[in-house]
C-alpha positions as CSV (number, residue, x, y, z in Angstrom):
1,X,-8.0,30.5,-23.3
2,X,-6.0,27.3,-23.5
3,X,-6.4,24.6,-20.9
4,X,-3.7,22.0,-20.7
5,X,-4.3,18.8,-18.7
6,X,-1.3,16.7,-17.7
7,X,-1.9,13.2,-16.4
8,X,0.9,11.5,-14.5
9,X,0.9,8.3,-12.4
10,X,1.0,8.8,-8.7
11,X,4.3,7.1,-8.3
12,X,6.6,10.1,-7.9
13,X,9.8,10.5,-9.7
14,X,12.2,9.1,-7.1
15,X,12.1,5.8,-5.2
16,X,9.7,5.9,-2.3
17,X,7.9,9.1,-3.5
18,X,4.1,8.8,-3.7
19,X,3.5,11.9,-5.9
20,X,5.2,14.7,-7.7
21,X,6.8,17.4,-5.7
22,X,5.5,21.0,-5.6
23,X,8.7,22.0,-7.5
24,X,8.1,19.4,-10.2
25,X,4.4,20.6,-10.6
26,X,5.6,24.2,-10.8
27,X,8.1,23.3,-13.5
28,X,5.4,21.4,-15.5
29,X,3.0,24.4,-15.3
30,X,5.8,26.9,-16.3
31,X,7.0,24.8,-19.2
32,X,3.6,24.0,-20.6
33,X,2.6,27.7,-20.4
34,X,5.8,28.8,-22.0
35,X,5.3,26.3,-24.8
36,X,1.9,27.6,-25.6
37,X,3.3,31.2,-25.6
38,X,6.2,30.2,-27.9
39,X,4.2,28.0,-30.4
40,X,0.7,29.7,-30.4
41,X,1.4,33.1,-29.0
42,X,-1.0,32.5,-26.1
43,X,-0.3,34.8,-23.1
44,X,0.8,33.2,-19.9
45,X,-2.0,34.8,-18.0
46,X,-4.6,33.2,-20.2
47,X,-3.3,29.6,-20.0
48,X,-4.6,27.2,-17.4
49,X,-2.7,24.0,-16.5
50,X,-4.3,21.1,-14.6
51,X,-2.2,18.3,-13.3
52,X,-4.0,15.1,-12.5
53,X,-2.2,12.4,-10.6
54,X,-3.6,9.0,-11.3
55,X,-3.4,6.3,-8.6
56,X,-1.5,3.2,-9.7
57,X,-4.6,1.0,-9.2
58,X,-6.6,3.3,-11.6
59,X,-4.7,2.5,-14.8
60,X,-3.6,-0.4,-16.9
61,X,-1.3,-1.5,-19.6
62,X,-1.4,-4.4,-22.0
63,X,-4.9,-5.3,-21.0
64,X,-4.0,-5.7,-17.3
65,X,-3.9,-3.5,-14.2
66,X,-0.4,-2.0,-14.2
67,X,0.8,-3.8,-11.1
68,X,-0.1,-7.2,-12.7
69,X,1.5,-6.2,-16.0
70,X,4.7,-5.3,-14.2
71,X,4.7,-8.6,-12.2
72,X,4.3,-10.6,-15.3
73,X,7.0,-8.7,-17.2
74,X,9.4,-9.1,-14.3
75,X,8.7,-12.8,-14.1
76,X,9.4,-13.2,-17.9
77,X,12.7,-11.3,-17.7
78,X,13.9,-12.6,-14.3
């Protein structure tokens, strides 16, 4: 029984969105399950997919909280 965990940042995919839509989550579940069927022959009904949305203040990049990293990067390019 495969278990797939997908982590995405809780920023949505469009400006102003705070998270993924139900349709986007459904597409991730379907696509991940289909990939395991195609590559490993795992039946769809035995594949579990977990989507974890990570709040922006709970991850970092380049040794900094992501918001600070983005501020510094913007200041260097702007």
